[in-house]
C-alpha positions in Angstrom: 0.0 0.0 0.0 1.1 3.5 -0.8 0.5 6.8 1.0 0.3 10.4 -0.2 1.1 12.8 2.7 2.1 16.4 3.5 5.4 17.1 5.1 6.4 20.8 5.9 4.3 22.2 3.1 5.4 19.6 0.5 3.5 16.6 -0.9 5.3 13.3 -1.0 4.3 9.7 -1.6 5.8 6.4 -0.6 5.3 2.7 0.3 3.9 2.1 3.8 6.2 -0.2 5.8 4.1 -0.2 8.9 1.2 1.6 10.4 0.1 2.4 13.9 -2.9 4.3 15.3 -1.1 7.7 15.2 1.6 7.3 12.6 3.1 5.2 9.8 6.6 4.3 8.6 6.9 5.2 4.9 9.7 4.4 2.5 10.2 7.1 -0.3 11.5 6.3 -3.8 14.9 7.5 -2.7 15.0 4.8 -0.1 14.8 7.2 2.8 12.4 6.2 5.5 10.3 8.7 7.3 7.8 8.7 10.2 4.5 10.3 9.1 1.9 11.5 11.6 -1.7 10.3 11.0 -2.8 14.0 10.8 -0.7 14.3 7.6 -2.3 11.3 5.8 -4.1 12.5 2.6 -4.6 9.4 0.3 -3.9 5.7 0.6 -3.7 3.8 -2.7 -2.5 0.5 -4.2 -1.6 1.9 -7.6 -0.1 3.6 -9.6 3.5 3.8 -8.2 4.0 6.9 -6.0 6.3 8.7 -8.5 3.9 8.1 -11.3 1.0 9.4 -9.2 2.8 12.7 -8.4 3.9 13.2 -12.1 0.3 12.7 -13.4 -1.1 14.8 -10.6 1.2 17.8 -11.5 0.2 17.5 -15.1 -3.6 17.4 -14.2 -3.2 20.3 -11.7 -2.1 22.7 -14.5 -5.2 22.0 -16.5 -7.6 23.0 -13.7 -9.1 26.5 -14.2 -9.1 28.2 -10.8 -12.0 30.5 -11.6 -14.2 27.5 -12.6 -13.0 25.4 -9.6 -13.9 28.3 -7.4 -17.4 28.4 -8.9 -17.8 24.7 -8.3 -16.6 24.8 -4.7 -19.1 24.8 -1.9 -19.5 27.7 0.5 -18.6 25.7 3.5 -15.3 24.0 4.2 -14.5 21.1 1.9 -11.9 18.5 1.1 -9.9 18.3 -2.1 -11.6 14.9 -3.1 -15.0 16.5 -2.9 -14.1 19.3 -5.2 -12.4 16.9 -7.6 -15.7 15.0 -7.9 -17.5 18.3 -8.5 -15.0 19.6 -11.1 -14.3 16.4 -13.0 -17.1 13.9 -12.3 -18.4 11.8 -9.4 -15.9 9.1 -10.3 -12.8 11.3 -10.2 -9.6 9.3 -10.5 -6.9 9.1 -7.9 -4.7 11.2 -10.2 -7.5 13.8 -10.6 -8.0 14.0 -6.8 -4.2 14.5 -6.2 -4.1 17.0 -9.0 -6.9 19.0 -7.4 -5.1 18.9 -4.1 -1.9 20.4 -5.7 -3.9 23.1 -7.6 -5.8 24.2 -4.5 -2.7 24.3 -2.4 -0.8 26.6 -4.8 -3.7 29.1 -5.1 -4.2 30.5 -1.6 -5.7 33.7 -3.1 -8.7 31.5 -4.3 -8.7 28.8 -1.6 -7.7 29.3 2.1 -6.1 26.3 3.7 -7.9 24.7 6.6 -5.4 21.8 7.2 -5.3 18.1 6.3 -6.3 18.6 2.7 -9.3 20.8 3.5 -10.0 24.3 2.1 -12.5 27.2 2.2 -13.2 29.4 -0.8 -12.0 33.0 -0.5 -14.5 35.9 -0.8 -14.8 37.4 -4.3 -13.5 40.9 -3.2 -10.4 39.3 -1.6 -9.7 37.4 -4.8 -10.0 40.6 -6.9 -7.5 42.3 -4.7 -5.1 39.3 -4.8 -5.3 39.0 -8.5 -4.6 42.7 -8.9 -1.6 42.4 -6.6 -0.4 39.4 -8.6 -0.7 41.3 -11.8 1.1 44.3 -10.3 3.9 42.0 -9.2 4.1 40.5 -12.6 4.3 43.9 -14.2 7.0 45.1 -11.8 9.0 42.0 -12.5 8.8 42.7 -16.3 9.7 46.4 -15.6 12.6 45.3 -13.4 13.8 43.0 -16.2 13.7 45.9 -18.6 15.6 48.1 -16.3 18.3 45.4 -15.9 18.6 45.2 -19.6 19.0 49.0 -20.0 21.5 49.3 -17.2 23.5 46.4 -18.7 23.5 48.3 -22.0 24.9 51.5 -20.4 21.6 53.3 -20.1 20.1 54.6 -16.9 16.2 54.4 -16.6 14.7 57.6 -15.2 13.1 55.7 -12.3 16.6 54.4 -11.2 18.1 57.9 -11.6 15.3 59.4 -9.4 16.2 56.9 -6.6 20.0 57.0 -7.2 21.0 58.2 -3.7 18.6 55.9 -1.8 19.8 53.0 -3.9 23.4 53.6 -3.1 23.3 54.8 0.5 19.9 54.0 2.1 18.4 51.3 0.0 15.0 49.7 0.3 16.1 46.2 -0.7 12.5 45.4 -1.8 12.3 48.3 -4.2 12.4 47.3 -7.9 14.9 50.0 -8.7 17.3 48.6 -6.1 16.7 45.0 -7.4 17.4 46.1 -10.9 20.7 47.7 -10.0 21.7 44.6 -8.0 20.8 42.2 -10.9 22.5 44.4 -13.5 25.6 44.6 -11.3 25.7 40.8 -11.1 25.1 40.5 -14.9 27.9 42.9 -15.8 30.3 42.0 -13.0 30.5 45.7 -12.1 30.1 47.3 -8.7 26.8 49.2 -8.3 28.6 52.6 -8.4 30.7 51.8 -11.4 27.6 50.4 -13.2 25.7 53.6 -12.5 28.5 55.9 -13.5 28.9 54.0 -16.9 25.1 54.2 -17.3 25.3 58.0 -17.0 23.2 58.1 -13.8 25.5 60.8 -12.2 25.4 63.9 -14.4 26.8 66.2 -11.6 29.5 64.9 -9.3 29.0 67.8 -7.0 25.3 67.2 -6.7 26.1 63.5 -6.1 28.2 64.4 -3.0 25.8 67.1 -1.8 22.7 65.0 -2.1 24.3 62.1 -0.5 25.2 64.3 2.4 21.7 65.7 2.7 20.2 62.2 2.5 22.4 61.0 5.4 22.2 64.2 7.6 19.4 66.4 6.5 16.7 64.1 4.9 14.1 66.8 5.3 16.3 69.6 3.8 18.4 72.3 5.3 15.7 75.0 5.7 14.3 76.2 9.0 10.8 76.5 10.2 9.8 80.0 11.3 11.5 80.6 14.6 11.6 83.8 16.7 14.7 84.5 18.6 13.9 84.8 22.3 14.9 88.2 23.8 17.5 88.5 26.5 15.6 90.0 29.4 18.4 90.3 31.9 19.3 93.8 33.0 23.0 93.5 32.2 25.5 96.2 33.2 27.5 97.9 30.4 31.2 97.0 30.5 33.8 99.7 30.4 35.6 97.6 27.7 35.5 98.4 24.0 35.9 95.1 22.2 36.7 94.0 18.7 36.3 90.6 17.0 38.8 89.0 14.5 37.1 86.7 12.0 37.0 85.8 8.3 35.0 88.0 6.0 32.5 85.3 5.4 31.8 84.8 9.1 28.2 85.8 10.1 28.2 83.9 13.4 30.5 86.2 15.4 30.9 84.3 18.7 33.9 86.0 20.3 35.6 89.4 20.8 38.5 90.7 22.7 39.3 93.8 24.7 42.3 95.3 26.4 42.2 97.9 29.3 44.9 99.5 31.4 47.8 99.5 29.0 50.6 101.6 30.5 49.3 101.3 34.0 51.3 98.1 34.9 48.2 96.1 35.3 46.2 95.1 32.2 42.8 93.6 32.0 42.1 91.4 29.0 38.5 90.7 28.2 37.4 87.6 26.3 33.7 88.2 25.4 31.5 85.4 24.1 28.1 85.9 22.5 25.4 85.0 25.0 22.5 83.1 23.4 22.4 81.0 26.5 20.8 84.0 28.3 17.8 83.8 26.1 17.5 80.2 24.7 16.2 77.9 27.3 16.9 74.1 27.3 14.0 72.4 25.7 12.8 75.5 23.9 12.0 75.5 20.1 15.3 77.1 19.2 17.2 74.7 21.5 15.5 71.7 19.8 16.8 73.0 16.4 20.3 73.4 17.8 20.1 70.0 19.5 19.1 68.4 16.2 21.8 70.0 14.1 24.5 70.2 16.8 26.9 72.2 14.7 27.3 74.5 11.7 28.4 72.6 8.6 31.2 74.2 6.6 32.3 73.5 3.1 34.1 75.7 0.4 31.8 78.5 -0.6 28.8 77.5 1.5 27.7 76.6 5.0 24.6 75.1 6.7 24.2 76.9 10.0 23.2 75.3 13.3 20.6 78.1 13.9 18.5 80.2 11.6 20.2 83.4 10.5 17.6 85.6 12.1 18.3 83.9 15.4 22.1 84.2 14.9 21.9 87.9 14.1 20.0 88.5 17.4 23.0 87.4 19.4 26.1 87.8 17.2 28.7 90.3 18.3 28.0 92.9 15.6 30.1 96.0 15.2 28.5 99.1 16.7 26.1 97.3 19.1 26.2 96.8 22.8 26.0 93.1 22.8 25.1 90.8 25.8 28.1 88.6 26.5 29.5 86.1 28.9 32.8 87.8 29.6 36.0 86.5 31.1 38.2 89.3 32.5 41.8 88.2 33.1 44.0 90.6 35.1 47.7 90.4 34.3 51.0 92.0 35.2 51.8 94.1 32.2 55.5 93.5 32.4 55.7 89.8 33.3 52.3 88.7 31.9 51.7 86.8 35.1 47.9 86.1 35.5 46.9 87.6 38.9 43.1 86.8 38.8 40.2 86.1 36.5 36.5 86.9 36.8 33.4 85.9 34.8 30.7 88.4 34.3 27.4 88.6 32.4 27.4 92.0 30.9 26.9 94.1 27.7 29.9 95.0 25.7 30.3 97.6 23.0 31.7 96.0 19.9 33.9 98.7 18.3 35.0 96.8 15.2 34.6 93.5 13.4 38.2 93.0 12.1 38.6 90.6 9.1 41.9 88.6 9.2 41.8 87.8 5.5 42.0 91.6 4.8 44.6 92.3 7.5 47.0 89.3 7.6 49.4 91.1 5.2 49.3 94.2 7.5 49.3 92.7 11.0 52.6 91.0 10.8 55.2 90.3 13.4 57.2 93.3 12.4 54.1 95.6 12.6 53.2 94.3 16.0 56.7 94.4 17.6 58.1 97.6 16.1 56.0 100.8 16.6 58.1 102.5 13.9 57.3 99.9 11.3 54.4 100.7 8.9 52.8 99.7 5.7 51.8 102.0 3.0 48.4 100.4 3.1 47.9 100.7 6.9 44.2 101.4 7.5 43.9 104.5 9.7 41.2 102.8 11.7 43.6 100.1 12.7 46.3 102.4 14.1 44.5 103.0 17.4 44.1 99.2 17.9 47.8 98.6 17.3 48.9 98.8 21.0 46.1 96.4 22.0 47.0 94.0 19.2 50.7 94.2 20.1 50.0 93.4 23.7 47.6 90.5 22.8 50.3 89.1 20.5 52.9 89.3 23.2 50.5 87.6 25.6 49.6 84.9 23.0 53.2 84.0 22.5 53.6 83.8 26.3 50.6 81.6 26.8 51.7 79.4 23.9 55.1 79.0 25.5 53.5 78.0 28.8 51.4 75.4 27.1 54.4 74.0 25.3 56.0 73.4 28.7 53.0 71.3 29.7 52.9 69.5 26.4 56.5 68.5 26.8 57.4 69.7 23.3 56.8 72.7 21.0 53.8 73.1 18.8 54.9 73.1 15.2 52.9 74.3 12.2 54.6 72.3 9.4 51.9 72.8 6.8 49.8 75.8 5.9 46.0 76.1 5.9 44.3 76.6 2.6 41.5 79.0 1.8 38.9 78.1 -0.9 37.0 80.7 -2.8 34.4 80.0 -5.4 34.4 83.0 -7.8 31.0 84.7 -8.0 29.4 82.3 -5.5 28.5 84.9 -2.9 27.5 82.3 -0.3 24.9 80.6 -2.5 24.6 76.9 -2.8 27.4 75.8 -5.2 26.6 74.0 -8.4 30.0 72.4 -8.8 31.0 74.3 -11.9 32.3 77.4 -10.3 35.9 78.6 -10.8 37.8 77.8 -7.6 40.7 79.8 -6.2 42.9 78.2 -3.5 45.2 80.4 -1.4 47.6 79.6 1.3 47.4 80.9 4.9 50.3 79.9 7.1 49.3 78.5 10.4 50.3 80.5 13.4 49.9 83.9 11.7 49.8 86.7 14.3 46.0 87.2 14.2 45.5 83.4 14.3 47.7 83.2 17.4 46.0 86.1 19.2 42.5 84.6 18.8 43.4 80.9 19.3 45.4 81.6 22.5 42.6 83.7 23.9 40.0 81.0 23.2 42.2 78.3 24.7 42.6 80.5 27.8 38.9 81.0 28.1 38.0 77.3 27.5 40.6 76.1 29.9 39.7 78.7 32.6 36.0 78.0 32.4 36.6 74.3 32.3 38.5 74.4 35.6 36.0 76.8 37.2 33.1 74.4 36.4 35.0 71.6 38.0 35.8 73.6 41.1 32.1 74.4 41.6 31.0 70.9 41.0 29.1 71.8 37.9 29.4 69.2 35.0 30.4 70.3 31.6 31.4 68.9 28.2 35.2 68.5 28.1 37.7 67.4 25.5 40.7 65.5 26.9 43.7 63.7 25.7 45.7 61.5 28.0 49.1 61.8 26.3 50.8 62.7 23.0 51.7 59.1 22.3 50.7 57.8 18.9 47.2 56.4 18.8 46.0 58.3 21.9 42.9 60.2 20.6 41.1 63.2 21.9 37.9 62.2 23.7 34.8 64.0 24.9 33.4 63.5 28.4 32.0 65.2 31.4 35.1 65.2 33.6 37.8 67.9 33.7 40.8 65.9 32.5 44.0 67.2 31.0 44.3 67.8 27.3 47.9 66.8 26.5 47.7 67.9 22.8 46.9 71.5 23.8 48.8 71.5 27.1 46.1 72.5 29.5 44.8 70.9 32.7 41.2 70.9 31.4 39.4 72.1 28.3 35.7 72.7 27.8 34.5 74.1 24.4 32.6 77.3 25.4 33.6 80.0 22.9 31.3 79.2 19.9 27.8 78.9 21.2 26.3 80.1 17.9 28.1 77.4 15.9 28.5 74.4 18.2 25.8 72.9 20.5 28.4 71.7 23.0 29.4 75.3 23.6 25.8 76.4 24.1 25.4 73.6 26.7 28.6 74.7 28.5 27.5 78.3 28.4 24.3 77.4 30.3 26.5 75.8 32.9 28.8 78.8 33.0 25.9 81.3 33.3 24.6 79.3 36.3 28.1 79.6 37.9 28.2 83.3 37.3 24.8 83.8 38.8 24.9 81.4 41.8 28.6 80.9 42.6 29.1 78.0 45.1 25.5 76.9 44.8 25.6 76.7 41.0 25.4 72.9 41.0 21.9 73.1 42.3 20.8 75.7 39.7 22.6 74.5 36.6 20.4 72.9 33.9 22.6 69.7 33.9 23.4 67.9 37.1 26.3 65.6 37.8 26.0 62.2 36.0 23.0 63.6 34.0 22.2 61.0 31.3 21.1 63.9 29.0 24.6 65.2 29.0 26.0 61.9 27.9 23.4 61.7 25.1 24.4 65.1 23.8 28.1 64.1 23.8 27.3 60.9 21.8 25.1 62.7 19.3 27.5 65.6 18.9 30.5 63.3 18.3 28.7 61.4 15.6 27.4 64.5 13.8 30.6 66.5 14.1 32.7 63.7 12.7 30.2 63.4 9.8 30.2 67.1 9.1 34.0 67.3 9.2 34.3 64.3 6.9 32.0 66.0 4.4 34.0 69.3 4.6 37.2 67.3 3.9 35.6 65.5 1.0 34.4 68.8 -0.5 37.8 70.4 -0.1 39.2 67.5 -2.0 36.6 67.8 -4.7 37.4 71.5 -5.2 41.1 70.7 -5.1 40.6 68.2 -8.0 38.5 70.8 -9.8 41.4 73.3 -9.3 43.8 70.9 -11.0 41.4 70.5 -14.0 40.5 74.1 -14.3 44.2 75.2 -14.4 45.4 72.3 -16.6 47.8 71.1 -13.9 49.2 67.7 -14.9 52.3 67.7 -12.7 52.9 68.7 -9.1 55.8 68.8 -6.7 55.2 66.8 -3.6 56.8 65.2 -0.6 56.8 61.5 0.3 55.3 61.0 3.7 54.9 57.2 3.8 55.3 54.3 1.4 53.8 55.1 -2.0 52.0 58.2 -0.6 52.8 61.8 -1.3 51.5 65.2 -0.1 51.4 68.1 -2.6 53.6 71.0 -1.6 51.3 73.8 -2.5 47.8 72.2 -2.5 45.7 70.3 0.1 46.1 67.0 -1.7 47.4 63.6 -0.7 47.5 60.9 -3.3 49.0 57.4 -3.9 51.8 57.2 -6.4 53.8 54.7 -8.3 57.5 54.9 -8.4 58.2 56.0 -4.9 59.2 52.6 -3.6 62.3 52.8 -1.5 62.2 56.6 -1.2 62.5 57.8 2.4 60.0 60.0 4.2 60.6 63.6 3.3 61.9 62.9 -0.2 60.9 65.7 -2.6 59.5 64.5 -6.0 57.8 65.6 -9.1 54.6 63.7 -9.8 52.6 63.3 -13.0 48.9 63.1 -12.3 46.6 60.4 -13.6 42.9 60.5 -14.4 40.7 62.4 -11.9 37.4 60.8 -10.8 35.2 63.5 -9.3 32.7 61.0 -8.0 35.0 58.7 -6.1 37.4 61.6 -5.5 40.3 59.5 -6.7 43.5 60.6 -8.3 46.8 58.8 -8.5 50.2 59.7 -9.9 53.5 58.5 -11.0 56.9 59.8 -9.7 58.8 61.2 -12.7 61.8 62.7 -10.9 63.3 63.1 -7.4 64.0 66.8 -6.9 66.2 66.8 -3.8 69.7 65.3 -3.6 69.5 61.9 -1.8 72.0 61.5 1.1 72.1 58.7 3.5 72.2 61.0 6.5 69.4 63.2 5.2 67.2 60.2 4.4 67.6 58.8 7.9 66.8 62.2 9.5 63.7 62.6 7.3 62.5 59.1 8.2 63.0 59.9 11.9 61.4 63.3 11.8 57.9 62.2 12.7 55.4 64.8 11.6 52.3 64.6 13.9 50.0 65.6 11.1 51.0 63.1 8.5 47.7 61.2 8.3 46.4 62.8 5.1 43.1 62.9 3.2 43.0 60.0 0.9 39.8 59.2 -0.9 38.5 55.8 -1.9 35.3 54.9 -3.7 32.5 56.6 -1.7 34.7 56.7 1.4 36.8 59.7 2.5 39.4 59.6 5.2 39.7 63.2 6.3 42.8 65.1 7.4 41.6 66.4 10.7 44.0 68.0 13.1 43.4 68.5 16.8 43.8 72.3 16.8 41.7 74.7 18.8 42.7 77.9 17.0 39.3 79.4 16.1 41.0 81.9 13.9 43.2 79.4 12.0 40.3 78.6 9.7 39.8 78.7 5.9 37.7 81.3 4.3 34.6 79.3 5.1 35.4 79.6 8.8 34.9 76.0 9.9 35.0 75.1 13.6 38.3 73.7 14.9 38.3 69.9 15.2 
C-alpha cells in the first residue's frame, strides 16, 4: 500500500512499511524512511506507483481552471476529493484528486487552507485584490527585467536615476529599482557605483556628493521652520571695555571678541567676550531643539549650513556698533611679566567697536608691525592704528601663553603645513553647483591674528573648564591622556588634561552660535556666574546627567560626519582646481610608502615609483585621471628633486610629523585630514570650527 502525505508544506508519496494508530513508517522512492503522523495522511492507494501518481497529478493540476474550480466549490469548508468530484465527475480518479489537491494548495488567493487537505473558498473581493496584486507584481517583474537590460547596456532608466541616492546609500532592498541595479551589477560584473557611472546616472559629481550628504544628515532639507529669537531679558551692566572681533570676511556667526584695558598702568585687564545666546535660549525650547538636532554648523568651500537660523544668529552675534550681551572672562595680568593675577566671569553688555577681518589684515598685521612701533605699511588702515597697541599686547600675551602650554605639552607646537582658503568665484554664499571657478590660497598656520584669537580662546575654554569643576558643575570636556601615537582626543563630562593643547582641562565654550556643546557649556557657566558656590543646584545639567552623555554621543557622531564632508568637498574642489588650471604635474613630498603630499595644495595621493624613497623625499609627480565621484586621483613619480643622502634620508624618516595622516579618498569613502587644533582663527575662508 502507498501513502500520499504532506510534510512541511510539501506533498510526498511512498510505500507504507508499517502503520500504527497515530503514525506510519513510509519508504520514499529515494530509499529514505520517514515517520508520518496520521494527521498528515491524505490518500492511501494501491496503484499507480508513488512517483507516477505525483507526475500525473502535477500535469492534471495545471489543467484545472481556478475560476471554474472556485465556482464549483461549496460555500462551507470542503476536502480536495469533494471538489475533484464536482470539477471532473463523481468518479474522479486518484490522479485527478491528487491534481486537485496540488492546484488548491498553490492558489491561496482562491482557496484558504484549513489543514489536512481541507479548504474554504475566499471571498470574491479578496480574490479581486489578490489578482490585482499578482498582476502588479508581474508587471513590476517585467519592468525590473527591462531596467536590468537597459543598465547592462549602459543606459540609466529615469526611475533608477530618481532613486539614485537611496539605492546607493539608504536602499530599500525590496524596491524594484534597487533590485534592478543589483541584478545588472551581477550580470555585468561591475560594482553598483561603477555600473551607474557607466550608465550616465550621475550627471553632476558635486550634486552626487551634496545630495548624499543631505540624505544622510538632512533628509528633510536644510531649511528652518519659522522661529523667533527669544529676547535676553536680563538687566545687564554695560562693560567699560570696548571690544573687537577677529574673523574671516565670510563669518556671520561672530561668537567672540577681545578687549584690552589698562595699557601703560602696569596692570592690564584682557576681556574675552563670548556671545550669550544661553541667556535667552532655554533648554528644551523650540530654538534649542533645532540646535540639538543639528549640533553644529556645517562648513564647506563656498557654503555653510548653519546650526541656527540666520535671524536667530543675528540677534546674538557680536555685531560692530552694538552693545551686545556677553559672557565675559576678565583676566587681570601684570603688564611686564604677563603673570595672571586673577580672573572673573561676568554677564554684561559689551560695545563692539569693530569686526576685524583677518583675510583683509593678515598682510598688514605682521610680526614686524606688532613688535616695532616705527614699522608701517603704505596700506595701513587709519582705523587700525589705534588698535595697534592692543593687538601688540595681545600678540605678546599669546606667545607667552603658547610657550607655557608647550612646557605642559613637553614639546613645542609646530605648524609644518599651511592652511588653505577656498574661494568660489562669484558664488557669494549661494549653494554651489560644482561648476564654479575655484581659487585656492595659502594661509600659514600661526599667523599673528591666528595666534591672538586661538590663545585667547584656549585660555577661556581652559579657565572656564577648571571653574566648572571647582564648583562641582558638570560640563562637556575634550581631553587627551598623552601625546603618544594612537591616543585620541575624547569627549566626556570630567575635567581631565588635554595633552595635545597642554592645559589641565578644556571645555569648548567659545562658539555657542556654531557648536551645540558650547551652548550647553554656556548654560552651565551662566549658572556659575549667577549662583557661585550653589551653582550645582541651579545649573540645567546635574552631575551624571544622562542627557549630557546623550548630547556628547550625538555631537561626536554628527561633528565627525560634518568634518568628513568638509574634507571631501575640499578634496573635490582641489581636484577641480587641477582640472581648471590644466595642472598635470605637481611637486610633492613623500610621507609614507607610495603616498605623497602636494607641496602647494591640500592634496594627498597614492603614487607609483616612490618605492624605496624615504620619508621627506621631494619629488615631481605626473597626475593620472581624476574621478570627481570617487574623488580618486593617482600619480607617477617622474623625478626626485632633492639630492639623496644617507644622513638626510635617515633624518627625514625619523622626523615624525604629527600631522601626516592625510586625506586619501576611496570609492565613496573619504578619510579626512583632521587635526586637533583649537585655533578658532586658524580657519579657511569658510570659517569652519576647529576639530
